[in-house]
C-alpha positions as CSV (number, residue, x, y, z in Angstrom):
1,M,173.7,202.4,185.7
2,A,173.6,205.9,184.2
3,S,172.9,206.5,180.5
4,I,174.4,209.1,178.2
5,N,173.1,209.9,174.7
6,V,175.8,210.0,171.9
7,S,175.4,211.3,168.4
8,L,176.8,209.1,165.6
9,K,177.1,209.4,161.9
10,R,175.0,206.8,160.0
11,E,178.1,205.0,158.9
12,A,179.3,204.6,162.5
13,Y,175.9,203.4,163.7
14,A,175.7,200.9,160.8
15,F,179.2,199.6,161.7
16,L,178.3,199.2,165.4
17,R,175.0,197.6,164.5
18,S,176.8,195.1,162.3
19,L,179.0,194.0,165.3
20,K,176.0,193.8,167.6
21,S,174.6,190.3,168.0
22,G,172.0,188.5,170.1
23,N,171.6,190.1,173.5
24,K,174.7,192.3,173.2
25,S,174.1,196.0,173.7
26,F,175.9,198.8,171.9
27,S,177.8,199.5,175.1
28,D,179.0,195.9,175.1
29,V,180.2,196.3,171.5
30,I,182.1,199.4,172.3
31,L,183.6,197.9,175.5
32,D,184.8,195.0,173.4
33,F,187.1,197.4,171.6
34,K,188.5,198.6,174.9
35,E,189.4,195.1,175.9
36,R,191.0,194.4,172.5
37,R,193.5,197.3,172.8
38,R,196.6,196.3,170.9
39,S,200.2,196.9,171.3
40,V,202.6,197.5,168.4
41,L,204.2,194.2,169.3
42,D,201.0,192.4,168.3
43,F,201.9,193.3,164.7
44,F,205.5,192.0,164.8
45,G,206.1,189.7,161.9
46,I,202.7,190.3,160.3
47,L,204.3,191.0,156.9
48,K,206.6,187.9,157.1
49,N,204.7,186.1,154.3
50,A,203.7,189.1,152.3
51,E,204.8,189.7,148.8
52,L,207.2,192.4,149.8
53,N,209.0,192.6,146.4
54,E,205.7,193.2,144.7
55,K,204.7,195.9,147.2
56,E,208.1,197.6,146.8
57,A,207.6,197.6,143.0
58,V,204.2,199.2,143.3
59,M,205.5,201.9,145.7
60,R,208.5,202.5,143.3
61,D,206.1,203.0,140.4
62,F,203.8,205.2,142.4
63,R,206.7,207.4,143.5
64,A,208.0,207.7,139.9
65,S,204.5,208.7,138.6
66,V,204.2,211.4,141.4
67,N,207.7,212.7,140.6
68,K,206.9,212.8,136.9
69,R,203.7,214.9,137.6
70,L,205.6,217.3,139.8
71,Q,208.2,218.1,137.2
């Protein structure tokens, strides 16, 4: 198998290293992401039990504060 060197930021390396376990290689960790490719349909209904009224109020307050600063 051929090898290719890749340059990563320290944060990206630390993230990959945190996912690496046992005898898993960095290539295995990256390929796991490929296998977990998600469809938008995977997220259908994810907010079903969320506090939507609370989130709407926070968004409304944020918009009002932005509009106030822009005036």
